[in-house]
Backbone as XML, in Angstrom:
<?xml version="1.0"?>
<chain id="A" units="angstrom">
  <residue number="1" name="MET">
    <atom name="N" x="-89.515" y="-31.340" z="2.416"/>
    <atom name="CA" x="-89.909" y="-32.508" z="1.302"/>
    <atom name="C" x="-88.772" y="-32.939" z="2.506"/>
  </residue>
  <residue number="2" name="ALA">
    <atom name="N" x="-89.436" y="-34.265" z="2.559"/>
    <atom name="CA" x="-88.892" y="-35.253" z="3.585"/>
    <atom name="C" x="-87.544" y="-35.559" z="2.988"/>
  </residue>
  <residue number="3" name="ASP">
    <atom name="N" x="-87.169" y="-36.487" z="4.317"/>
    <atom name="CA" x="-85.501" y="-36.762" z="4.321"/>
    <atom name="C" x="-85.555" y="-38.061" z="3.134"/>
  </residue>
  <residue number="4" name="SER">
    <atom name="N" x="-84.897" y="-37.752" z="2.095"/>
    <atom name="CA" x="-84.761" y="-39.270" z="0.795"/>
    <atom name="C" x="-83.374" y="-39.740" z="0.966"/>
  </residue>
  <residue number="5" name="THR">
    <atom name="N" x="-82.723" y="-39.849" z="2.311"/>
    <atom name="CA" x="-81.315" y="-40.154" z="2.087"/>
    <atom name="C" x="-81.443" y="-41.570" z="1.732"/>
  </residue>
  <residue number="6" name="GLU">
    <atom name="N" x="-82.109" y="-42.306" z="1.751"/>
    <atom name="CA" x="-82.083" y="-43.947" z="1.545"/>
    <atom name="C" x="-82.384" y="-44.167" z="0.003"/>
  </residue>
  <residue number="7" name="GLU">
    <atom name="N" x="-83.526" y="-43.022" z="-0.304"/>
    <atom name="CA" x="-83.826" y="-43.174" z="-1.690"/>
    <atom name="C" x="-82.692" y="-43.036" z="-2.975"/>
  </residue>
  <residue number="8" name="LEU">
    <atom name="N" x="-81.747" y="-41.585" z="-2.588"/>
    <atom name="CA" x="-80.607" y="-40.895" z="-2.880"/>
    <atom name="C" x="-79.604" y="-42.510" z="-2.780"/>
  </residue>
  <residue number="9" name="ALA">
    <atom name="N" x="-79.113" y="-42.857" z="-2.142"/>
    <atom name="CA" x="-78.234" y="-43.925" z="-1.915"/>
    <atom name="C" x="-78.642" y="-45.384" z="-2.875"/>
  </residue>
  <residue number="10" name="ILE">
    <atom name="N" x="-79.944" y="-45.318" z="-2.939"/>
    <atom name="CA" x="-79.901" y="-46.623" z="-3.756"/>
    <atom name="C" x="-79.992" y="-46.310" z="-5.131"/>
  </residue>
  <residue number="11" name="ALA">
    <atom name="N" x="-80.943" y="-44.784" z="-5.799"/>
    <atom name="CA" x="-80.809" y="-44.224" z="-7.184"/>
    <atom name="C" x="-79.175" y="-43.714" z="-7.482"/>
  </residue>
  <residue number="12" name="GLU">
    <atom name="N" x="-78.639" y="-43.692" z="-6.425"/>
    <atom name="CA" x="-77.124" y="-43.598" z="-6.650"/>
    <atom name="C" x="-76.042" y="-45.011" z="-7.052"/>
  </residue>
  <residue number="13" name="LYS">
    <atom name="N" x="-76.538" y="-46.127" z="-6.555"/>
    <atom name="CA" x="-76.225" y="-47.044" z="-6.394"/>
    <atom name="C" x="-76.484" y="-48.110" z="-8.189"/>
  </residue>
  <residue number="14" name="TYR">
    <atom name="N" x="-77.712" y="-47.488" z="-8.364"/>
    <atom name="CA" x="-78.352" y="-47.709" z="-9.661"/>
    <atom name="C" x="-77.351" y="-46.967" z="-10.581"/>
  </residue>
  <residue number="15" name="LEU">
    <atom name="N" x="-77.306" y="-45.853" z="-10.833"/>
    <atom name="CA" x="-76.970" y="-45.233" z="-11.426"/>
    <atom name="C" x="-75.487" y="-45.281" z="-11.827"/>
  </residue>
  <residue number="16" name="LYS">
    <atom name="N" x="-74.962" y="-45.553" z="-10.618"/>
    <atom name="CA" x="-73.174" y="-46.311" z="-11.101"/>
    <atom name="C" x="-73.636" y="-47.560" z="-11.769"/>
  </residue>
  <residue number="17" name="GLU">
    <atom name="N" x="-74.461" y="-48.523" z="-11.962"/>
    <atom name="CA" x="-74.675" y="-49.604" z="-12.398"/>
    <atom name="C" x="-74.766" y="-49.442" z="-13.879"/>
  </residue>
  <residue number="18" name="MET">
    <atom name="N" x="-75.577" y="-48.444" z="-13.836"/>
    <atom name="CA" x="-76.222" y="-47.797" z="-15.284"/>
    <atom name="C" x="-75.355" y="-47.786" z="-16.041"/>
  </residue>
  <residue number="19" name="LEU">
    <atom name="N" x="-74.399" y="-46.669" z="-15.564"/>
    <atom name="CA" x="-73.302" y="-45.997" z="-16.470"/>
    <atom name="C" x="-72.113" y="-47.158" z="-17.272"/>
  </residue>
  <residue number="20" name="GLU">
    <atom name="N" x="-72.032" y="-47.807" z="-16.075"/>
    <atom name="CA" x="-71.214" y="-48.976" z="-16.563"/>
    <atom name="C" x="-71.661" y="-49.662" z="-17.689"/>
  </residue>
  <residue number="21" name="ALA">
    <atom name="N" x="-73.194" y="-50.117" z="-17.531"/>
    <atom name="CA" x="-73.215" y="-50.882" z="-18.407"/>
    <atom name="C" x="-73.701" y="-50.248" z="-19.573"/>
  </residue>
  <residue number="22" name="ASP">
    <atom name="N" x="-73.791" y="-48.828" z="-19.401"/>
    <atom name="CA" x="-73.852" y="-47.594" z="-20.750"/>
    <atom name="C" x="-72.126" y="-48.121" z="-21.735"/>
  </residue>
  <residue number="23" name="ASN">
    <atom name="N" x="-71.140" y="-47.735" z="-20.703"/>
    <atom name="CA" x="-69.832" y="-47.831" z="-21.207"/>
    <atom name="C" x="-69.861" y="-49.141" z="-21.601"/>
  </residue>
  <residue number="24" name="THR">
    <atom name="N" x="-69.886" y="-50.173" z="-21.150"/>
    <atom name="CA" x="-69.940" y="-51.773" z="-21.471"/>
    <atom name="C" x="-70.642" y="-52.236" z="-22.060"/>
  </residue>
  <residue number="25" name="GLY">
    <atom name="N" x="-71.642" y="-51.797" z="-22.895"/>
    <atom name="CA" x="-72.339" y="-52.179" z="-23.842"/>
    <atom name="C" x="-73.455" y="-53.510" z="-23.075"/>
  </residue>
  <residue number="26" name="ASN">
    <atom name="N" x="-73.612" y="-53.534" z="-21.420"/>
    <atom name="CA" x="-73.795" y="-54.366" z="-21.100"/>
    <atom name="C" x="-75.506" y="-54.210" z="-20.843"/>
  </residue>
  <residue number="27" name="PHE">
    <atom name="N" x="-76.340" y="-55.226" z="-21.853"/>
    <atom name="CA" x="-77.728" y="-54.673" z="-21.438"/>
    <atom name="C" x="-78.590" y="-55.432" z="-20.091"/>
  </residue>
  <residue number="28" name="ASP">
    <atom name="N" x="-77.539" y="-56.998" z="-19.843"/>
    <atom name="CA" x="-78.407" y="-56.900" z="-18.836"/>
    <atom name="C" x="-77.947" y="-56.166" z="-17.413"/>
  </residue>
  <residue number="29" name="LEU">
    <atom name="N" x="-77.002" y="-55.817" z="-17.039"/>
    <atom name="CA" x="-76.501" y="-55.138" z="-16.160"/>
    <atom name="C" x="-77.463" y="-53.897" z="-16.095"/>
  </residue>
  <residue number="30" name="TYR">
    <atom name="N" x="-77.741" y="-53.433" z="-17.215"/>
    <atom name="CA" x="-78.721" y="-51.993" z="-17.313"/>
    <atom name="C" x="-80.204" y="-52.249" z="-16.944"/>
  </residue>
  <residue number="31" name="THR">
    <atom name="N" x="-80.541" y="-53.563" z="-17.367"/>
    <atom name="CA" x="-82.012" y="-53.752" z="-17.312"/>
    <atom name="C" x="-82.478" y="-54.341" z="-16.097"/>
  </residue>
  <residue number="32" name="LYS">
    <atom name="N" x="-81.166" y="-54.721" z="-15.324"/>
    <atom name="CA" x="-81.665" y="-55.602" z="-14.219"/>
    <atom name="C" x="-82.372" y="-55.239" z="-12.723"/>
  </residue>
  <residue number="33" name="ARG">
    <atom name="N" x="-82.487" y="-54.037" z="-12.744"/>
    <atom name="CA" x="-83.040" y="-52.917" z="-11.731"/>
    <atom name="C" x="-84.456" y="-52.472" z="-12.440"/>
  </residue>
  <residue number="34" name="TYR">
    <atom name="N" x="-84.967" y="-53.155" z="-13.364"/>
    <atom name="CA" x="-86.569" y="-53.100" z="-14.226"/>
    <atom name="C" x="-87.409" y="-53.958" z="-13.897"/>
  </residue>
  <residue number="35" name="GLU">
    <atom name="N" x="-88.300" y="-53.740" z="-13.170"/>
    <atom name="CA" x="-89.431" y="-54.586" z="-13.884"/>
    <atom name="C" x="-89.774" y="-54.859" z="-15.093"/>
  </residue>
  <residue number="36" name="GLU">
    <atom name="N" x="-89.907" y="-56.678" z="-15.534"/>
    <atom name="CA" x="-90.228" y="-56.722" z="-16.847"/>
    <atom name="C" x="-91.382" y="-56.086" z="-17.418"/>
  </residue>
  <residue number="37" name="LYS">
    <atom name="N" x="-92.340" y="-55.535" z="-17.085"/>
    <atom name="CA" x="-93.184" y="-54.901" z="-17.519"/>
    <atom name="C" x="-92.836" y="-53.723" z="-18.010"/>
  </residue>
  <residue number="38" name="TYR">
    <atom name="N" x="-91.763" y="-53.137" z="-17.643"/>
    <atom name="CA" x="-91.494" y="-51.827" z="-17.769"/>
    <atom name="C" x="-90.447" y="-51.892" z="-18.894"/>
  </residue>
  <residue number="39" name="LEU">
    <atom name="N" x="-89.957" y="-53.178" z="-19.428"/>
    <atom name="CA" x="-89.265" y="-53.272" z="-20.357"/>
    <atom name="C" x="-89.921" y="-53.635" z="-21.840"/>
  </residue>
  <residue number="40" name="VAL">
    <atom name="N" x="-91.194" y="-53.607" z="-21.913"/>
    <atom name="CA" x="-91.638" y="-53.761" z="-23.181"/>
    <atom name="C" x="-91.224" y="-53.082" z="-24.359"/>
  </residue>
  <residue number="41" name="ASN">
    <atom name="N" x="-90.724" y="-53.594" z="-25.381"/>
    <atom name="CA" x="-90.412" y="-52.773" z="-26.508"/>
    <atom name="C" x="-88.897" y="-52.221" z="-26.237"/>
  </residue>
  <residue number="42" name="PHE">
    <atom name="N" x="-88.125" y="-52.570" z="-25.139"/>
    <atom name="CA" x="-87.265" y="-52.501" z="-25.072"/>
    <atom name="C" x="-86.023" y="-53.727" z="-25.008"/>
  </residue>
  <residue number="43" name="SER">
    <atom name="N" x="-85.648" y="-53.853" z="-26.456"/>
    <atom name="CA" x="-84.858" y="-55.008" z="-26.652"/>
    <atom name="C" x="-83.261" y="-54.593" z="-26.201"/>
  </residue>
  <residue number="44" name="ARG">
    <atom name="N" x="-82.770" y="-55.768" z="-26.754"/>
    <atom name="CA" x="-81.190" y="-55.763" z="-26.518"/>
    <atom name="C" x="-80.756" y="-54.546" z="-27.846"/>
  </residue>
  <residue number="45" name="GLU">
    <atom name="N" x="-80.849" y="-55.134" z="-29.009"/>
    <atom name="CA" x="-81.058" y="-54.457" z="-30.147"/>
    <atom name="C" x="-81.287" y="-52.745" z="-29.976"/>
  </residue>
  <residue number="46" name="VAL">
    <atom name="N" x="-82.517" y="-52.470" z="-29.790"/>
    <atom name="CA" x="-82.881" y="-50.964" z="-29.003"/>
    <atom name="C" x="-81.624" y="-50.242" z="-28.382"/>
  </residue>
  <residue number="47" name="PHE">
    <atom name="N" x="-81.413" y="-51.212" z="-27.027"/>
    <atom name="CA" x="-80.248" y="-50.531" z="-26.326"/>
    <atom name="C" x="-78.810" y="-50.651" z="-26.783"/>
  </residue>
  <residue number="48" name="LEU">
    <atom name="N" x="-78.257" y="-51.290" z="-27.408"/>
    <atom name="CA" x="-77.058" y="-51.137" z="-28.070"/>
    <atom name="C" x="-77.104" y="-50.028" z="-28.938"/>
  </residue>
  <residue number="49" name="ASN">
    <atom name="N" x="-78.164" y="-49.678" z="-29.718"/>
    <atom name="CA" x="-78.366" y="-48.550" z="-30.888"/>
    <atom name="C" x="-78.196" y="-47.681" z="-30.112"/>
  </residue>
  <residue number="50" name="ASP">
    <atom name="N" x="-79.012" y="-47.303" z="-28.950"/>
    <atom name="CA" x="-79.265" y="-46.184" z="-28.216"/>
    <atom name="C" x="-77.680" y="-45.616" z="-27.588"/>
  </residue>
  <residue number="51" name="ILE">
    <atom name="N" x="-76.792" y="-46.858" z="-27.184"/>
    <atom name="CA" x="-75.340" y="-46.715" z="-26.465"/>
    <atom name="C" x="-74.621" y="-45.818" z="-27.788"/>
  </residue>
  <residue number="52" name="LYS">
    <atom name="N" x="-74.727" y="-46.700" z="-29.163"/>
    <atom name="CA" x="-73.944" y="-46.422" z="-30.071"/>
    <atom name="C" x="-74.446" y="-44.656" z="-29.684"/>
  </residue>
  <residue number="53" name="CYS">
    <atom name="N" x="-75.677" y="-44.502" z="-30.942"/>
    <atom name="CA" x="-76.202" y="-42.679" z="-30.373"/>
    <atom name="C" x="-75.629" y="-42.028" z="-29.479"/>
  </residue>
  <residue number="54" name="MET">
    <atom name="N" x="-75.520" y="-42.635" z="-28.381"/>
    <atom name="CA" x="-75.189" y="-41.655" z="-27.138"/>
    <atom name="C" x="-73.866" y="-41.780" z="-26.777"/>
  </residue>
  <residue number="55" name="ASN">
    <atom name="N" x="-72.852" y="-42.570" z="-27.290"/>
    <atom name="CA" x="-71.666" y="-42.470" z="-27.292"/>
    <atom name="C" x="-70.866" y="-41.706" z="-28.497"/>
  </residue>
  <residue number="56" name="GLU">
    <atom name="N" x="-71.483" y="-41.745" z="-29.465"/>
    <atom name="CA" x="-71.508" y="-40.778" z="-30.439"/>
    <atom name="C" x="-71.233" y="-39.339" z="-30.480"/>
  </residue>
  <residue number="57" name="ARG">
    <atom name="N" x="-72.526" y="-38.905" z="-29.586"/>
    <atom name="CA" x="-72.908" y="-37.631" z="-29.186"/>
    <atom name="C" x="-71.994" y="-37.162" z="-27.916"/>
  </residue>
  <residue number="58" name="ASN">
    <atom name="N" x="-72.045" y="-38.122" z="-27.052"/>
    <atom name="CA" x="-71.339" y="-37.969" z="-25.519"/>
    <atom name="C" x="-69.543" y="-38.081" z="-25.295"/>
  </residue>
  <residue number="59" name="GLY">
    <atom name="N" x="-69.912" y="-39.486" z="-26.102"/>
    <atom name="CA" x="-68.154" y="-40.140" z="-25.543"/>
    <atom name="C" x="-68.522" y="-41.030" z="-24.344"/>
  </residue>
  <residue number="60" name="LEU">
    <atom name="N" x="-68.097" y="-41.637" z="-23.646"/>
    <atom name="CA" x="-67.976" y="-42.485" z="-22.953"/>
    <atom name="C" x="-68.402" y="-41.562" z="-21.058"/>
  </residue>
  <residue number="61" name="ASN">
    <atom name="N" x="-68.524" y="-41.876" z="-20.296"/>
    <atom name="CA" x="-69.263" y="-41.229" z="-19.040"/>
    <atom name="C" x="-67.774" y="-41.677" z="-18.420"/>
  </residue>
  <residue number="62" name="ILE">
    <atom name="N" x="-67.399" y="-40.782" z="-17.700"/>
    <atom name="CA" x="-66.069" y="-40.425" z="-16.972"/>
    <atom name="C" x="-66.558" y="-39.558" z="-15.527"/>
  </residue>
  <residue number="63" name="GLY">
    <atom name="N" x="-68.044" y="-39.652" z="-15.403"/>
    <atom name="CA" x="-68.017" y="-39.373" z="-14.041"/>
    <atom name="C" x="-69.664" y="-38.740" z="-13.980"/>
  </residue>
  <residue number="64" name="TYR">
    <atom name="N" x="-70.073" y="-38.285" z="-12.337"/>
    <atom name="CA" x="-70.835" y="-37.896" z="-12.231"/>
    <atom name="C" x="-71.003" y="-36.717" z="-11.040"/>
  </residue>
  <residue number="65" name="GLU">
    <atom name="N" x="-71.707" y="-35.842" z="-10.767"/>
    <atom name="CA" x="-71.882" y="-34.924" z="-9.798"/>
    <atom name="C" x="-73.611" y="-34.915" z="-9.498"/>
  </residue>
  <residue number="66" name="PHE">
    <atom name="N" x="-73.787" y="-34.907" z="-8.193"/>
    <atom name="CA" x="-75.390" y="-34.979" z="-7.944"/>
    <atom name="C" x="-75.474" y="-33.831" z="-7.839"/>
  </residue>
  <residue number="67" name="LEU">
    <atom name="N" x="-76.618" y="-33.334" z="-8.376"/>
    <atom name="CA" x="-77.447" y="-31.876" z="-8.449"/>
    <atom name="C" x="-78.623" y="-31.872" z="-7.402"/>
  </residue>
  <residue number="68" name="GLY">
    <atom name="N" x="-79.498" y="-32.795" z="-7.585"/>
    <atom name="CA" x="-80.946" y="-32.538" z="-6.780"/>
    <atom name="C" x="-81.985" y="-33.708" z="-6.931"/>
  </residue>
  <residue number="69" name="THR">
    <atom name="N" x="-83.025" y="-33.183" z="-5.884"/>
    <atom name="CA" x="-84.107" y="-33.855" z="-6.531"/>
    <atom name="C" x="-84.952" y="-32.979" z="-7.132"/>
  </residue>
  <residue number="70" name="LEU">
    <atom name="N" x="-85.897" y="-33.905" z="-8.190"/>
    <atom name="CA" x="-87.267" y="-33.405" z="-8.466"/>
    <atom name="C" x="-88.280" y="-33.966" z="-7.422"/>
  </residue>
  <residue number="71" name="ARG">
    <atom name="N" x="-89.311" y="-32.640" z="-7.930"/>
    <atom name="CA" x="-90.479" y="-33.445" z="-7.153"/>
    <atom name="C" x="-90.947" y="-34.834" z="-6.883"/>
  </residue>
  <residue number="72" name="ASN">
    <atom name="N" x="-91.609" y="-35.818" z="-6.013"/>
    <atom name="CA" x="-91.831" y="-36.839" z="-6.347"/>
    <atom name="C" x="-93.345" y="-37.253" z="-6.870"/>
  </residue>
  <residue number="73" name="TYR">
    <atom name="N" x="-93.728" y="-38.241" z="-7.296"/>
    <atom name="CA" x="-95.215" y="-38.380" z="-7.830"/>
    <atom name="C" x="-95.533" y="-39.646" z="-7.448"/>
  </residue>
  <residue number="74" name="ASN">
    <atom name="N" x="-96.708" y="-39.799" z="-7.685"/>
    <atom name="CA" x="-97.410" y="-41.079" z="-7.709"/>
    <atom name="C" x="-98.084" y="-41.977" z="-8.896"/>
  </residue>
  <residue number="75" name="PHE">
    <atom name="N" x="-97.454" y="-43.116" z="-9.083"/>
    <atom name="CA" x="-97.725" y="-43.489" z="-10.517"/>
    <atom name="C" x="-98.414" y="-45.050" z="-10.534"/>
  </residue>
  <residue number="76" name="LYS">
    <atom name="N" x="-99.712" y="-45.303" z="-10.565"/>
    <atom name="CA" x="-100.284" y="-46.528" z="-10.470"/>
    <atom name="C" x="-99.931" y="-47.064" z="-8.897"/>
  </residue>
  <residue number="77" name="GLY">
    <atom name="N" x="-100.286" y="-46.234" z="-8.068"/>
    <atom name="CA" x="-100.301" y="-46.097" z="-6.434"/>
    <atom name="C" x="-98.825" y="-46.988" z="-6.175"/>
  </residue>
  <residue number="78" name="LEU">
    <atom name="N" x="-97.546" y="-46.374" z="-7.128"/>
    <atom name="CA" x="-96.439" y="-46.639" z="-6.528"/>
    <atom name="C" x="-95.890" y="-45.026" z="-6.372"/>
  </residue>
  <residue number="79" name="ASP">
    <atom name="N" x="-95.030" y="-44.852" z="-5.175"/>
    <atom name="CA" x="-94.379" y="-43.332" z="-4.788"/>
    <atom name="C" x="-92.927" y="-43.769" z="-5.703"/>
  </residue>
  <residue number="80" name="ILE">
    <atom name="N" x="-92.934" y="-42.364" z="-6.533"/>
    <atom name="CA" x="-91.854" y="-42.536" z="-7.635"/>
    <atom name="C" x="-90.909" y="-41.393" z="-7.130"/>
  </residue>
  <residue number="81" name="PHE">
    <atom name="N" x="-89.665" y="-41.767" z="-6.785"/>
    <atom name="CA" x="-88.274" y="-40.917" z="-5.986"/>
    <atom name="C" x="-87.523" y="-40.492" z="-7.549"/>
  </residue>
  <residue number="82" name="ARG">
    <atom name="N" x="-87.407" y="-39.367" z="-7.651"/>
    <atom name="CA" x="-86.699" y="-38.668" z="-8.675"/>
    <atom name="C" x="-85.495" y="-37.626" z="-8.005"/>
  </residue>
  <residue number="83" name="PHE">
    <atom name="N" x="-84.860" y="-38.319" z="-8.769"/>
    <atom name="CA" x="-82.874" y="-37.426" z="-8.917"/>
    <atom name="C" x="-82.409" y="-37.247" z="-9.928"/>
  </residue>
  <residue number="84" name="VAL">
    <atom name="N" x="-81.484" y="-35.948" z="-9.875"/>
    <atom name="CA" x="-80.697" y="-35.670" z="-11.083"/>
    <atom name="C" x="-79.300" y="-35.693" z="-11.046"/>
  </residue>
  <residue number="85" name="TRP">
    <atom name="N" x="-78.755" y="-35.744" z="-11.996"/>
    <atom name="CA" x="-76.928" y="-35.563" z="-11.932"/>
    <atom name="C" x="-76.667" y="-35.286" z="-13.066"/>
  </residue>
  <residue number="86" name="LYS">
    <atom name="N" x="-75.651" y="-34.447" z="-12.995"/>
    <atom name="CA" x="-74.824" y="-33.775" z="-14.100"/>
    <atom name="C" x="-73.560" y="-35.166" z="-14.591"/>
  </residue>
  <residue number="87" name="GLY">
    <atom name="N" x="-74.098" y="-35.553" z="-15.760"/>
    <atom name="CA" x="-73.068" y="-36.801" z="-16.224"/>
    <atom name="C" x="-72.197" y="-36.284" z="-16.884"/>
  </residue>
  <residue number="88" name="ILE">
    <atom name="N" x="-70.776" y="-36.411" z="-16.514"/>
    <atom name="CA" x="-69.668" y="-36.019" z="-17.320"/>
    <atom name="C" x="-69.126" y="-37.098" z="-18.474"/>
  </residue>
  <residue number="89" name="TYR">
    <atom name="N" x="-69.376" y="-36.234" z="-19.695"/>
    <atom name="CA" x="-68.675" y="-37.468" z="-20.818"/>
    <atom name="C" x="-67.619" y="-36.764" z="-21.410"/>
  </residue>
  <residue number="90" name="GLU">
    <atom name="N" x="-66.742" y="-37.700" z="-22.205"/>
    <atom name="CA" x="-65.602" y="-37.290" z="-22.427"/>
    <atom name="C" x="-65.906" y="-35.889" z="-23.791"/>
  </residue>
  <residue number="91" name="LYS">
    <atom name="N" x="-67.138" y="-36.044" z="-24.131"/>
    <atom name="CA" x="-67.191" y="-34.843" z="-25.382"/>
    <atom name="C" x="-68.024" y="-34.191" z="-24.548"/>
  </residue>
  <residue number="92" name="ARG">
    <atom name="N" x="-68.878" y="-34.094" z="-23.599"/>
    <atom name="CA" x="-69.726" y="-33.048" z="-22.993"/>
    <atom name="C" x="-70.172" y="-33.513" z="-21.493"/>
  </residue>
  <residue number="93" name="ASP">
    <atom name="N" x="-71.053" y="-32.321" z="-21.244"/>
    <atom name="CA" x="-71.923" y="-32.386" z="-19.724"/>
    <atom name="C" x="-73.553" y="-32.908" z="-20.764"/>
  </residue>
  <residue number="94" name="ALA">
    <atom name="N" x="-73.984" y="-33.734" z="-19.165"/>
    <atom name="CA" x="-75.629" y="-34.111" z="-19.895"/>
    <atom name="C" x="-76.280" y="-34.230" z="-18.869"/>
  </residue>
  <residue number="95" name="VAL">
    <atom name="N" x="-77.378" y="-34.466" z="-18.283"/>
    <atom name="CA" x="-77.995" y="-34.362" z="-17.283"/>
    <atom name="C" x="-78.584" y="-35.507" z="-17.141"/>
  </residue>
  <residue number="96" name="ILE">
    <atom name="N" x="-78.708" y="-36.318" z="-16.239"/>
    <atom name="CA" x="-79.244" y="-37.792" z="-15.968"/>
    <atom name="C" x="-80.379" y="-37.758" z="-15.009"/>
  </residue>
  <residue number="97" name="GLU">
    <atom name="N" x="-81.238" y="-38.360" z="-15.507"/>
    <atom name="CA" x="-82.257" y="-38.263" z="-14.339"/>
    <atom name="C" x="-82.696" y="-39.818" z="-14.250"/>
  </residue>
  <residue number="98" name="ILE">
    <atom name="N" x="-82.671" y="-40.160" z="-12.754"/>
    <atom name="CA" x="-83.145" y="-41.706" z="-12.474"/>
    <atom name="C" x="-84.144" y="-41.708" z="-11.490"/>
  </residue>
  <residue number="99" name="ALA">
    <atom name="N" x="-85.418" y="-42.211" z="-11.798"/>
    <atom name="CA" x="-86.929" y="-42.457" z="-10.975"/>
    <atom name="C" x="-86.973" y="-43.818" z="-10.180"/>
  </residue>
  <residue number="100" name="ILE">
    <atom name="N" x="-87.399" y="-43.976" z="-9.377"/>
    <atom name="CA" x="-86.750" y="-45.287" z="-8.911"/>
    <atom name="C" x="-88.034" y="-45.368" z="-7.700"/>
  </residue>
  <residue number="101" name="TYR">
    <atom name="N" x="-88.615" y="-46.706" z="-7.785"/>
    <atom name="CA" x="-89.827" y="-46.724" z="-6.390"/>
    <atom name="C" x="-89.698" y="-48.076" z="-5.629"/>
  </residue>
  <residue number="102" name="LYS">
    <atom name="N" x="-90.310" y="-48.554" z="-4.568"/>
    <atom name="CA" x="-90.049" y="-49.746" z="-3.913"/>
    <atom name="C" x="-91.522" y="-50.026" z="-3.558"/>
  </residue>
  <residue number="103" name="LYS">
    <atom name="N" x="-91.150" y="-51.954" z="-4.189"/>
    <atom name="CA" x="-92.528" y="-52.522" z="-4.024"/>
    <atom name="C" x="-92.071" y="-53.652" z="-3.370"/>
  </residue>
  <residue number="104" name="GLU">
    <atom name="N" x="-92.762" y="-54.005" z="-2.423"/>
    <atom name="CA" x="-92.887" y="-55.551" z="-2.026"/>
    <atom name="C" x="-91.215" y="-55.441" z="-1.562"/>
  </residue>
  <residue number="105" name="GLY">
    <atom name="N" x="-90.745" y="-54.222" z="-1.250"/>
    <atom name="CA" x="-89.388" y="-54.540" z="-0.494"/>
    <atom name="C" x="-88.443" y="-54.648" z="-1.022"/>
  </residue>
  <residue number="106" name="ASN">
    <atom name="N" x="-88.412" y="-54.079" z="-2.326"/>
    <atom name="CA" x="-87.570" y="-54.376" z="-3.649"/>
    <atom name="C" x="-87.517" y="-53.151" z="-4.212"/>
  </residue>
  <residue number="107" name="TRP">
    <atom name="N" x="-86.088" y="-52.347" z="-4.571"/>
    <atom name="CA" x="-86.696" y="-51.098" z="-5.452"/>
    <atom name="C" x="-86.361" y="-51.304" z="-6.645"/>
  </residue>
  <residue number="108" name="HIS">
    <atom name="N" x="-86.432" y="-50.588" z="-7.378"/>
    <atom name="CA" x="-86.970" y="-50.637" z="-8.828"/>
    <atom name="C" x="-86.126" y="-49.077" z="-9.594"/>
  </residue>
  <residue number="109" name="VAL">
    <atom name="N" x="-85.703" y="-49.434" z="-10.899"/>
    <atom name="CA" x="-86.222" y="-48.134" z="-11.492"/>
    <atom name="C" x="-86.735" y="-48.338" z="-12.672"/>
  </residue>
  <residue number="110" name="ILE">
    <atom name="N" x="-87.687" y="-46.815" z="-12.741"/>
    <atom name="CA" x="-88.821" y="-47.044" z="-13.578"/>
    <atom name="C" x="-88.250" y="-45.945" z="-14.733"/>
  </residue>
  <residue number="111" name="GLU">
    <atom name="N" x="-87.386" y="-45.151" z="-14.778"/>
    <atom name="CA" x="-87.131" y="-44.379" z="-15.593"/>
    <atom name="C" x="-85.415" y="-43.960" z="-15.462"/>
  </residue>
  <residue number="112" name="SER">
    <atom name="N" x="-85.013" y="-43.789" z="-16.535"/>
    <atom name="CA" x="-83.212" y="-43.419" z="-16.522"/>
    <atom name="C" x="-83.126" y="-42.389" z="-18.149"/>
  </residue>
  <residue number="113" name="VAL">
    <atom name="N" x="-82.996" y="-41.258" z="-17.600"/>
    <atom name="CA" x="-82.691" y="-40.706" z="-19.258"/>
    <atom name="C" x="-81.433" y="-39.672" z="-19.311"/>
  </residue>
  <residue number="114" name="VAL">
    <atom name="N" x="-81.246" y="-39.787" z="-20.054"/>
    <atom name="CA" x="-79.977" y="-38.665" z="-20.224"/>
    <atom name="C" x="-80.133" y="-37.678" z="-21.265"/>
  </residue>
  <residue number="115" name="HIS">
    <atom name="N" x="-80.145" y="-36.538" z="-20.570"/>
    <atom name="CA" x="-80.871" y="-35.265" z="-21.580"/>
    <atom name="C" x="-79.204" y="-34.530" z="-22.305"/>
  </residue>
</chain>
């Protein structure tokens, strides 16, 4: 696998922002790394409901540990880089996946999932 040091650093930076957004209910912080076209049907209300359900199940995030990379893939001409962390929450641990891509010199999130 090619060296993905730059991609990992970007993904971790975005992970930290998104975990802060989850813990504080900050929709704007959570979505700031997404292109608008990937936020269709993802409203502030959907976000807040997701956070409410996640907090009931997991509690707040208190940390994370890097687990590894997943196989990259190409989507609509974009090279997608995927990374996985163990999310440490008040009530349980979870797996967090962040997928990013670079377009016109800017990095974006295309997927963020907590399992």
